[in-house]
N, C-alpha and C positions, 0 to 999 in steps of 0.2 A: 870699755871698762865693765868689769863684771860686778853685778849687784850681789850683796850678801844674800844668803839663802833665806834669812828671815824677811828681808824686804820682798823677795820674790813670792814667798808664801803670803805675806800681807796683801800684796797686789791681787793674787788669785782669790783670796778670801773676800776682799772688798768688791771685786768684780762679781763674785758669786752672790754676795748680799745686796748688790746694786739692782738686782732683779726682784721686783716686789713679791713674786710667788715664792722665791727661795727664802726671802726674809720671813715670810709667813711660815714656811716649813720649819725654819730654825726656831722661831718663837713657839711653834706647836711642840717641837721636840724638847724644848726647854721645859715645857709643862709636863710632858709625858714621853719618856724615852722608850726605846724598844718598840717602834712602830713599823709595820710593813707598809709597802707602797699602797696596797688597796685600802688600808685603814686611813692613811693620810689622804688618799683620793676621796674617800667618803666624807672627810671633814672639809676638804677644800671645795668639793662639788663642781667647780667650774673648769678643772684641769683634766685633760685626757690622761689616762694611765701612762701612755707612751711618753707624753711630755713630762709628766711627773717623774718617771723613771730617769729621764735625761737630767732633770734638775737634781735629783738625788745623787746621780753619778758624779756630776760636776762638783757638788758640795763634798762628797766623799773624797774625790781626787785632790781637792785643795786642803784636806785635813780637818774640815769643819765637822764632818760626821764620821762616826765609826759604824761598822755594820757587822752582822753575823748572819751566816746562812743556816737555815734549818729546813731541810728538804728542798722544796722549790721556792720557799719564801726567803726574802732578805729583810732583816729587821734593822732599822736605823736608829741611832741615838746621836745626840749632840755631844761632840767632844768638848767637854766643859773646860778642860785645861787650855785648849786652843782658843776657844771662845773668850776665856778670861784674858788671854794674852793679846789677841788681835781685835776682838769685838766685844768688849765688856758690856756694851749696851744690851746685848742679848740676855745677859744674866740678871739684869735689874728687874 
């Protein structure tokens, strides 16, 4: 039995947010959008940039983050519409 696309996306988002570091990243981006990996890493302090990059990629793939490239930097923002639909806790 095929699951609706909304259900599949919800599962991916909940899996992503089930990891404490990713939840912290989402909450940080709620406060200040348009952050690059190194700026987020400076704020988290305990996460290697390669690990942080992996977390950001997973969050972007499930639709929770948007991103834009500028030169060699990628700037991430919380997709507030997706967060409101699947994880409204993030916006409180």
